[in-house]
Each structure stands twice: as C-alpha cells, then as structure tokens.
All heavy atoms as an XYZ file, in Angstrom:
666
protein
N       0.748     -1.210      0.004
C       0.005     -0.033     -0.056
C       0.799      1.211      0.029
O       1.850      1.360      0.783
C      -0.832     -0.054      1.200
C      -2.107      0.816      1.109
S      -3.053      0.957      2.656
C      -4.557      0.075      2.252
N       0.497      2.336     -0.775
C       1.359      3.482     -1.059
C       0.866      4.457      0.169
O      -0.227      4.485      0.469
C       1.146      4.142     -2.406
C       1.960      3.513     -3.492
C       1.669      4.294     -4.745
O       1.741      5.464     -4.700
O       1.690      3.587     -5.730
N       1.944      5.172      0.634
C       1.408      6.300      1.497
C       0.774      7.439      0.832
O       1.036      7.683     -0.323
C       2.872      6.774      2.144
C       3.840      6.363      1.130
C       3.266      5.222      0.477
N      -0.168      8.097      1.454
C      -0.836      9.170      0.880
C      -0.039     10.404      0.743
O       0.815     10.729      1.662
C      -2.172      9.559      1.732
C      -3.271      8.457      1.634
C      -4.308      8.852      2.700
C      -3.811      8.294      0.351
N      -0.206     11.138     -0.274
C       0.651     12.331     -0.591
C      -0.059     13.480      0.186
O      -1.178     14.002     -0.296
C       0.786     12.640     -1.984
C       1.662     13.783     -2.216
O       2.442     14.159     -1.381
O       1.654     14.182     -3.362
N       0.352     13.775      1.326
C      -0.414     14.913      2.070
C       0.187     16.248      2.099
O      -0.036     17.209      2.751
C      -0.528     14.459      3.479
O       0.839     14.189      4.119
C      -1.489     13.274      3.714
N       1.446     16.349      1.174
C       2.180     17.675      1.159
C       1.213     18.605      0.202
O       0.790     18.289     -0.952
C       3.453     17.451      0.468
C       4.440     16.722      1.344
O       4.131     16.743      2.520
O       5.284     16.122      0.778
N       0.956     19.779      0.890
C       0.109     20.646      0.054
C       1.032     21.688     -0.691
O       1.913     22.258     -0.208
C      -0.669     21.637      1.045
C      -1.623     20.763      1.982
S      -3.018     20.073      0.994
C      -3.976     21.409      0.872
N       0.774     21.848     -1.921
C       1.466     22.755     -2.966
C       0.572     23.926     -3.100
O      -0.572     23.847     -3.705
C       1.760     22.083     -4.217
C       2.814     20.955     -4.031
O       3.653     21.145     -3.122
O       2.682     20.016     -4.777
N       0.958     25.016     -2.599
C       0.222     26.384     -2.775
C       0.678     27.031     -4.015
O       1.870     27.296     -4.276
C       0.279     27.125     -1.581
C      -0.307     26.574     -0.272
C       0.484     26.009      0.606
C      -1.712     26.549     -0.067
C      -0.016     25.442      1.883
C      -2.196     26.044      0.970
C      -1.374     25.508      2.075
O      -2.004     24.958      3.234
N      -0.267     27.307     -4.855
C      -0.015     27.987     -6.030
C      -0.493     29.389     -5.972
O      -1.723     29.625     -5.687
C      -0.657     27.332     -7.238
C      -0.352     28.139     -8.610
C      -0.231     25.891     -7.325
N       0.447     30.353     -6.086
C      -0.036     31.829     -6.007
C      -0.054     32.265     -7.394
O       0.853     32.250     -8.141
C       1.132     32.591     -5.221
C       0.701     34.116     -5.212
C       1.303     32.013     -3.863
N      -1.299     32.743     -7.754
C      -1.559     33.321     -9.044
C      -1.567     34.869     -8.985
O      -2.465     35.318     -8.179
C      -2.684     32.785     -9.708
C      -2.636     31.369     -9.837
C      -3.866     30.760    -10.658
N      -3.723     29.282    -10.855
C      -4.521     28.729    -11.536
N      -5.503     29.185    -12.162
N      -4.401     27.288    -11.640
N      -0.908     35.499     -9.769
C      -0.921     36.900     -9.769
C      -2.002     37.327    -10.803
O      -2.243     36.626    -11.663
C       0.472     37.582    -10.288
C       1.566     37.273     -9.291
C       2.940     37.769     -9.727
O       2.888     38.563    -10.847
O       3.913     37.444     -9.192
N      -2.521     38.416    -10.597
C      -3.495     38.957    -11.494
C      -2.967     39.311    -12.875
O      -1.720     39.835    -12.835
C      -4.198     40.175    -10.976
C      -3.185     40.535     -9.818
C      -2.509     39.369     -9.469
N      -3.547     38.913    -13.893
C      -3.026     39.201    -15.242
C      -3.074     40.626    -15.520
O      -4.109     41.304    -15.412
C      -3.708     38.480    -16.291
C      -3.514     36.854    -16.157
C      -4.342     36.143    -17.282
O      -5.069     36.768    -17.996
N      -4.256     34.820    -17.242
N      -2.020     41.168    -15.950
C      -2.025     42.710    -16.434
C      -2.647     42.794    -17.743
O      -2.522     41.873    -18.633
C      -0.574     43.178    -16.483
O       0.284     42.551    -17.358
N      -3.280     44.011    -17.975
C      -3.806     44.146    -19.335
C      -2.870     44.262    -20.404
O      -1.862     45.033    -20.160
C      -4.753     45.386    -19.199
C      -5.966     45.274    -18.385
S      -6.843     46.836    -18.458
C      -8.180     46.337    -19.617
N      -3.003     43.577    -21.406
C      -2.085     43.747    -22.642
C      -2.436     45.000    -23.338
O      -3.651     45.448    -23.289
C      -2.225     42.521    -23.434
C      -1.671     41.251    -22.815
C      -1.734     40.072    -23.801
N      -2.749     40.205    -24.746
C      -3.760     39.354    -24.876
N      -3.926     38.235    -24.027
N      -4.751     39.529    -25.885
N      -1.538     45.582    -24.107
C      -1.988     46.810    -24.763
C      -3.032     46.550    -25.847
O      -3.804     47.382    -26.151
C      -0.640     47.172    -25.496
C       0.475     46.589    -24.749
C      -0.146     45.477    -24.153
N      -3.099     45.360    -26.319
C      -4.228     44.924    -27.378
C      -5.528     45.051    -26.678
O      -6.519     45.521    -27.298
C      -4.044     43.609    -27.845
C      -2.660     43.325    -28.670
C      -1.515     42.975    -27.744
O      -1.825     42.281    -26.803
O      -0.462     43.325    -28.087
N      -5.684     44.636    -25.434
C      -7.004     44.698    -24.750
C      -7.283     45.986    -24.315
O      -8.514     46.339    -24.288
C      -6.890     43.663    -23.501
O      -5.989     44.121    -22.606
C      -6.850     42.202    -24.027
N      -6.194     46.884    -24.006
C      -6.626     48.228    -23.714
C      -7.055     48.976    -24.803
O      -7.921     49.902    -24.824
C      -5.296     48.928    -23.077
C      -5.068     48.348    -21.664
C      -4.198     49.208    -20.836
N      -2.861     49.421    -21.545
C      -1.974     50.076    -21.025
N      -2.037     50.676    -19.782
N      -0.720     50.171    -21.607
N      -6.612     48.665    -26.046
C      -7.079     49.324    -27.238
C      -8.552     48.967    -27.601
O      -9.110     49.727    -28.340
C      -6.212     49.056    -28.453
C      -4.715     49.591    -28.225
S      -4.715     51.452    -28.177
C      -4.700     51.901    -29.887
N      -9.050     47.799    -27.101
C     -10.325     47.490    -27.438
C     -11.350     48.371    -26.804
O     -12.628     48.411    -27.325
C     -10.600     46.035    -27.002
C      -9.899     45.096    -27.855
O      -9.580     45.276    -28.981
N      -9.707     43.864    -27.251
N     -10.969     49.077    -25.869
C     -11.874     50.127    -25.244
C     -12.225     51.254    -26.209
O     -13.466     51.698    -26.178
C     -11.139     50.825    -24.001
C     -12.011     51.906    -23.427
C     -10.966     49.699    -22.912
N     -11.449     51.475    -27.159
C     -11.719     52.460    -28.270
C     -12.776     52.085    -29.182
O     -13.358     52.948    -29.799
C     -10.360     52.787    -29.096
C      -9.272     53.407    -28.318
C      -8.005     53.392    -29.126
C      -9.702     54.776    -27.895
N     -13.317     50.900    -29.155
C     -14.239     50.450    -29.957
C     -15.739     51.186    -29.633
O     -16.615     50.997    -30.376
C     -14.463     49.012    -30.085
C     -13.443     48.261    -30.895
C     -12.854     47.082    -30.352
C     -13.091     48.795    -32.195
C     -11.903     46.561    -31.046
C     -12.180     48.131    -32.905
C     -11.494     46.942    -32.270
N     -15.756     51.688    -28.423
C     -17.054     52.248    -28.018
C     -17.246     53.637    -28.657
O     -18.381     53.981    -28.912
C     -17.047     52.437    -26.435
C     -18.378     52.883    -26.004
C     -15.991     53.485    -26.012
C     -19.458     51.811    -25.931
N     -16.151     54.245    -29.148
C     -16.297     55.594    -29.699
C     -16.912     55.473    -31.144
O     -17.818     56.302    -31.476
C     -14.867     56.314    -29.703
C     -14.415     56.672    -28.376
C     -13.162     57.309    -28.363
C     -15.428     57.628    -27.635
N     -16.531     54.556    -32.000
C     -17.244     54.482    -33.295
C     -18.774     54.051    -33.137
O     -19.568     54.522    -33.832
C     -16.516     53.374    -34.017
C     -15.200     53.379    -33.335
C     -15.444     53.662    -31.960
N     -19.005     53.258    -31.993
C     -20.473     53.062    -31.806
C     -21.210     54.216    -31.483
O     -22.427     54.507    -31.965
C     -20.535     51.953    -30.724
C     -19.957     50.644    -31.056
C     -22.021     51.665    -30.280
C     -19.794     49.600    -29.988
N     -20.663     55.023    -30.640
C     -21.404     56.393    -30.344
C     -21.404     57.290    -31.535
O     -22.559     57.881    -31.791
C     -20.652     56.987    -29.067
C     -20.792     56.157    -27.927
C     -21.185     58.356    -28.858
C     -19.932     56.511    -26.676
N     -20.348     57.245    -32.375
C     -20.404     58.065    -33.578
C     -21.417     57.562    -34.474
O     -22.249     58.401    -35.227
N     -21.557     56.281    -34.602
C     -22.641     55.650    -35.423
C     -24.105     56.108    -35.000
O     -24.916     56.398    -35.834
N     -24.246     56.150    -33.639
C     -25.497     56.521    -33.177
C     -25.863     57.981    -33.562
O     -26.916     58.282    -33.922
C     -25.642     56.205    -31.679
C     -25.642     54.812    -31.455
C     -26.904     56.992    -30.964
C     -25.512     54.351    -29.992
N     -24.833     58.787    -33.399
C     -24.982     60.133    -33.719
C     -25.343     60.314    -35.274
O     -26.151     61.197    -35.614
C     -23.700     61.007    -33.257
C     -23.663     61.035    -31.786
C     -23.810     62.411    -33.854
C     -22.447     61.667    -31.261
N     -24.631     59.542    -36.128
C     -24.860     59.623    -37.554
C     -26.284     59.082    -37.782
O     -26.921     59.601    -38.793
C     -23.872     58.837    -38.253
C     -22.448     59.534    -38.288
S     -22.383     61.099    -38.826
C     -23.037     60.867    -40.587
N     -26.674     58.088    -37.149
C     -28.156     57.572    -37.264
C     -29.095     58.728    -36.937
O     -30.226     58.708    -37.560
C     -28.360     56.365    -36.611
C     -27.712     55.016    -37.176
C     -27.911     53.914    -36.265
C     -28.271     54.794    -38.428
N     -28.762     59.487    -35.938
C     -29.616     60.569    -35.528
C     -29.762     61.581    -36.515
O     -30.929     62.127    -37.039
C     -29.112     61.217    -34.197
O     -28.974     60.212    -33.231
C     -30.077     62.367    -33.791
N     -28.650     61.974    -37.184
C     -28.716     62.940    -38.433
C     -29.402     62.401    -39.531
O     -30.101     63.113    -40.180
C     -27.241     63.344    -38.797
C     -26.537     64.324    -37.677
C     -25.298     64.080    -37.439
C     -27.169     65.330    -37.252
C     -24.666     64.842    -36.483
C     -26.606     66.264    -36.283
C     -25.258     66.011    -35.950
N     -29.144     61.162    -39.890
C     -29.824     60.511    -41.034
C     -31.344     60.417    -40.864
O     -32.182     60.723    -41.730
C     -29.243     59.125    -41.380
C     -27.698     59.287    -41.902
C     -29.999     58.265    -42.371
C     -26.963     58.043    -41.890
N     -31.823     60.099    -39.537
C     -33.220     59.925    -39.392
C     -33.779     61.334    -39.377
O     -34.890     61.563    -39.778
C     -33.456     59.244    -38.045
O     -32.837     59.996    -36.922
N     -33.069     62.362    -38.946
C     -33.548     63.763    -39.038
C     -33.836     64.187    -40.431
O     -34.784     64.822    -40.750
C     -32.669     64.653    -38.276
N     -32.744     63.698    -41.350
C     -32.952     64.183    -42.806
C     -34.053     63.395    -43.418
O     -34.840     63.865    -44.181
C     -31.668     63.751    -43.375
N     -34.266     62.049    -43.030
C     -35.247     61.381    -43.736
C     -36.696     61.605    -43.359
O     -37.624     61.708    -44.045
C     -35.053     59.766    -43.391
C     -33.846     59.173    -44.302
C     -33.776     57.764    -43.833
C     -34.129     59.251    -45.746
N     -36.853     61.837    -42.005
C     -38.148     62.037    -41.449
C     -38.459     63.459    -41.016
O     -39.624     63.874    -40.426
C     -38.275     61.207    -40.081
C     -38.169     59.879    -40.319
C     -37.069     59.072    -39.851
C     -39.080     58.989    -41.189
C     -37.008     57.753    -39.941
C     -38.901     57.717    -41.375
C     -37.822     57.038    -40.922
N     -37.584     64.428    -41.536
C     -37.749     65.868    -41.409
C     -38.195     66.379    -40.009
O     -39.118     67.252    -39.862
C     -38.756     66.339    -42.430
C     -38.614     66.063    -43.810
C     -37.317     66.886    -44.322
O     -37.251     68.041    -44.066
N     -36.320     66.283    -44.888
N     -37.479     65.911    -38.974
C     -37.706     66.399    -37.701
C     -36.602     67.386    -37.294
O     -35.595     67.316    -37.764
C     -38.034     65.429    -36.478
C     -36.840     64.370    -36.342
C     -35.883     64.736    -35.415
C     -36.906     63.181    -36.764
C     -34.809     63.934    -35.232
C     -35.922     62.196    -36.604
C     -34.913     62.639    -35.801
N     -36.936     68.413    -36.427
C     -36.115     69.524    -36.209
C     -34.964     69.085    -35.119
O     -35.298     68.728    -34.128
C     -36.916     70.606    -35.630
C     -36.108     71.914    -35.674
O     -35.111     72.103    -36.289
O     -36.544     72.829    -34.743
N     -33.710     69.268    -35.577
C     -32.579     69.120    -34.721
C     -31.927     70.448    -34.220
O     -30.874     70.454    -33.556
C     -31.506     68.278    -35.343
C     -31.656     66.828    -35.392
C     -30.594     66.162    -36.056
C     -32.002     66.299    -34.093
N     -32.533     71.568    -34.469
C     -31.907     72.907    -34.305
C     -31.788     73.128    -32.761
O     -30.836     73.756    -32.335
C     -32.727     74.041    -34.778
O     -33.904     74.064    -34.366
N     -32.439     72.484    -31.934
C     -32.431     72.661    -30.499
C     -31.353     71.856    -29.843
O     -30.932     72.191    -28.721
N     -30.876     70.793    -30.574
C     -29.972     69.980    -29.987
C     -28.602     69.857    -30.832
O     -27.516     69.155    -30.326
C     -30.454     68.433    -29.910
C     -31.636     68.397    -28.935
C     -30.765     67.987    -31.275
N     -28.412     70.810    -31.706
C     -27.308     70.798    -32.545
C     -26.039     71.246    -31.658
O     -24.981     70.672    -31.673
C     -27.392     71.747    -33.724
C     -25.999     72.037    -34.307
C     -28.261     71.239    -34.770
N     -26.272     72.210    -30.857
C     -25.127     72.735    -29.856
C     -24.806     71.667    -28.985
O     -23.607     71.432    -28.725
C     -25.594     73.940    -29.149
C     -25.649     75.235    -30.017
O     -25.020     75.096    -31.038
O     -26.436     76.177    -29.626
N     -25.756     70.875    -28.427
C     -25.366     69.707    -27.539
C     -24.696     68.673    -28.258
O     -23.694     68.128    -27.758
C     -26.698     69.109    -26.958
O     -27.347     70.187    -26.299
C     -26.408     68.113    -25.929
N     -25.108     68.268    -29.466
C     -24.342     67.348    -30.160
C     -22.931     67.582    -30.598
O     -22.004     66.850    -30.524
C     -25.186     66.965    -31.494
C     -26.445     66.129    -31.200
C     -27.212     66.022    -32.625
C     -26.076     64.764    -30.739
N     -22.791     68.896    -31.007
C     -21.444     69.480    -31.272
C     -20.524     69.535    -30.002
O     -19.467     69.165    -30.165
C     -21.478     70.788    -32.018
C     -22.167     70.824    -33.276
S     -21.567     69.449    -34.405
C     -19.821     69.971    -34.657
N     -21.183     69.777    -29.025
C     -20.378     69.753    -27.712
C     -19.951     68.347    -27.331
O     -18.817     68.034    -26.957
N     -20.878     67.318    -27.508
C     -20.557     66.001    -27.392
C     -19.431     65.432    -28.183
O     -18.551     64.687    -27.726
C     -21.840     65.015    -27.502
C     -22.754     64.960    -26.353
C     -23.953     64.162    -26.843
C     -22.169     64.246    -25.204
N     -19.550     66.019    -29.419
C     -18.386     65.409    -30.436
C     -17.034     65.995    -29.896
O     -16.101     65.358    -30.108
C     -18.716     66.010    -31.800
C     -19.827     65.197    -32.518
S     -19.956     65.779    -34.223
C     -21.506     64.828    -34.725
N     -17.047     67.228    -29.568
C     -15.688     67.773    -28.883
C     -15.329     66.927    -27.625
O     -14.126     66.678    -27.604
C     -15.883     69.234    -28.594
C     -16.146     70.125    -29.928
C     -14.733     69.817    -27.838
C     -16.513     71.473    -29.788
N     -16.254     66.696    -26.799
C     -15.857     65.893    -25.533
C     -15.429     64.452    -26.054
O     -14.413     63.992    -25.475
C     -16.982     65.840    -24.655
C     -16.945     64.744    -23.512
C     -17.318     67.194    -24.114
N     -16.113     63.857    -27.032
C     -15.622     62.584    -27.511
C     -14.322     62.644    -28.032
O     -13.567     61.601    -27.995
C     -16.719     62.000    -28.466
C     -17.944     61.517    -27.770
C     -19.145     61.658    -28.321
C     -17.931     61.065    -26.498
C     -20.297     61.159    -27.696
C     -18.999     60.503    -25.927
C     -20.304     60.561    -26.439
N     -14.003     63.715    -28.823
C     -12.733     63.828    -29.364
C     -11.618     63.766    -28.379
O     -10.649     63.281    -28.431
C     -12.484     65.081    -30.192
C     -11.200     65.304    -30.951
C     -10.787     64.471    -31.886
C     -10.356     66.272    -30.362
C      -9.538     64.715    -32.431
C      -9.180     66.411    -30.996
C      -8.694     65.704    -31.954
N     -11.908     64.646    -27.189
C     -10.951     64.706    -26.088
C     -10.758     63.358    -25.332
O      -9.618     62.861    -25.049
C     -11.354     65.858    -25.103
C     -11.265     67.158    -25.798
C     -10.532     65.831    -23.782
C     -11.928     68.392    -24.999
N     -11.956     62.723    -25.263
C     -11.855     61.327    -24.650
C     -11.046     60.379    -25.535
O     -10.280     59.527    -25.175
C     -13.301     60.805    -24.331
C     -13.927     61.547    -23.171
C     -13.326     59.348    -24.045
C     -15.349     61.227    -23.017
N     -11.172     60.580    -26.865
C     -10.500     59.663    -27.784
C      -9.048     59.848    -27.652
O      -8.270     58.844    -27.568
C     -10.985     59.937    -29.255
C     -10.229     59.249    -30.240
C     -10.324     57.914    -30.386
C      -9.391     59.865    -31.075
C      -9.792     57.232    -31.390
C      -8.763     59.185    -32.101
C      -8.862     57.757    -32.219
N      -8.590     61.023    -27.520
C      -7.139     61.352    -27.463
C      -6.758     60.725    -26.097
O      -5.634     60.124    -25.999
C      -6.925     62.794    -27.487
C      -7.307     63.362    -28.910
C      -5.477     63.096    -27.149
C      -6.561     62.680    -30.052
N      -7.305     60.964    -24.964
C      -7.011     60.371    -23.784
C      -6.930     58.991    -23.822
O      -6.027     58.332    -23.146
C      -7.901     60.896    -22.630
N      -7.908     58.235    -24.369
C      -7.891     56.782    -24.403
C      -6.803     56.290    -25.331
O      -6.316     55.202    -25.078
C      -9.250     56.318    -24.969
C     -10.313     56.376    -24.039
C     -11.714     55.891    -24.656
C     -10.074     55.417    -22.859
N      -6.398     57.086    -26.344
C      -5.202     56.667    -27.215
C      -3.999     56.634    -26.383
O      -3.127     55.784    -26.462
C      -5.088     57.581    -28.402
C      -5.847     57.163    -29.526
C      -5.687     58.307    -30.707
C      -5.485     55.814    -30.172
N      -3.735     57.701    -25.552
C      -2.549     57.766    -24.786
C      -2.652     56.683    -23.600
O      -1.620     56.052    -23.385
C      -2.550     59.027    -23.999
C      -1.868     60.300    -24.863
C      -2.540     61.174    -25.382
C      -0.463     60.182    -25.136
C      -2.025     62.191    -26.085
C       0.096     61.096    -25.935
C      -0.688     62.050    -26.476
N      -3.837     56.277    -23.127
C      -3.884     55.295    -22.156
C      -3.601     53.867    -22.786
O      -2.997     52.996    -22.220
C      -5.280     55.305    -21.467
C      -5.536     54.240    -20.580
C      -4.971     54.048    -19.278
C      -6.364     53.078    -20.752
N      -5.452     52.928    -18.734
C      -6.244     52.174    -19.487
C      -7.270     52.716    -21.764
C      -7.038     51.037    -19.492
C      -7.913     51.538    -21.695
C      -7.704     50.671    -20.609
N      -4.315     53.638    -23.987
C      -4.106     52.407    -24.642
C      -2.798     52.130    -25.077
O      -2.292     50.984    -25.197
N      -2.033     53.119    -25.497
C      -0.680     52.886    -26.107
C       0.525     53.034    -25.017
O       1.618     52.847    -25.408
C      -0.499     53.858    -27.307
C      -1.527     53.633    -28.412
S      -1.234     54.730    -29.715
C       0.010     53.943    -30.571
N       0.116     53.347    -23.811
C       1.055     53.561    -22.759
C       1.722     52.169    -22.461
O       1.107     51.172    -22.484
C       0.551     54.070    -21.598
N       3.021     52.214    -22.243
C       3.735     51.068    -21.869
C       3.304     50.581    -20.480
O       2.786     51.357    -19.567
C       5.249     51.377    -21.753
C       5.206     52.822    -21.580
C       3.952     53.459    -22.204
N       3.383     49.275    -20.196
C       2.966     48.712    -18.944
C       3.905     49.176    -17.774
O       5.154     48.997    -17.847
C       3.059     47.225    -19.080
C       2.321     46.437    -17.861
O       1.859     47.172    -16.918
N       2.228     45.182    -17.894
N       3.239     49.791    -16.861
C       4.074     50.451    -15.853
C       4.594     49.464    -14.770
O       5.508     49.738    -14.010
C       3.244     51.440    -15.037
N       4.027     48.155    -14.619
C       4.326     47.369    -13.601
C       5.281     46.205    -14.173
O       5.048     45.017    -13.978
C       3.130     46.693    -13.157
C       2.291     47.549    -12.347
C       1.227     46.768    -11.555
N       0.137     46.433    -12.559
C      -0.769     45.435    -12.232
N      -0.790     44.853    -11.120
N      -1.684     45.144    -13.122
N       6.278     46.626    -14.801
C       7.309     45.590    -15.389
C       8.264     45.228    -14.197
O       8.764     46.202    -13.623
C       8.002     46.172    -16.559
C       7.330     46.244    -17.818
C       7.990     46.582    -19.030
C       7.169     46.707    -20.277
N       7.857     47.184    -21.503
N       8.395     43.918    -14.166
C       9.373     43.513    -12.942
C      10.788     43.372    -13.621
O      11.039     42.759    -14.470
C       8.860     42.224    -12.414
O       7.605     42.474    -11.881
C-alpha cells in the first residue's frame, strides 16, 4: 500500500496585467457612439424632424468625445508600468 501524498502545494497566481491589445479594445465604444449620432442625423434628414435645438449639444458631445478619444489613445498605447 502506498502512503498518501499529504504535502500541500500552494500556487500563488498573480492577476494578469492588461495587454496593450486589450486596452485598445476600449476604443471600439467611440465608433459605436459616432454611429448612433450619424443615425440621428440620417433619421432627421429622412423624417424631417427638427434638430436645431440639439445641434449645440451634439457638437459639444463631439468635442468631448474627441478629447476622450485622445486620452484613451494615450492610455491604450502607454507601456506597462508594472514591469518587473
């Protein structure tokens, strides 16, 4: 009869750091938002509803999204800070 193996091996797993490729996937949200804005403009042209009250808001959103896009590019392309 063999003796039982009672030695415990503890495995320590470190959290996986985000790869640059996965950080760049966050940028896919911006074309989706841009597509929704374009669908708004297309539907306004097709169905002739007035957008004059929301044009300033939409243009402000586009400027904010541009700034967010630049910030996300810097974040997504940054080298990994936790290199050992």
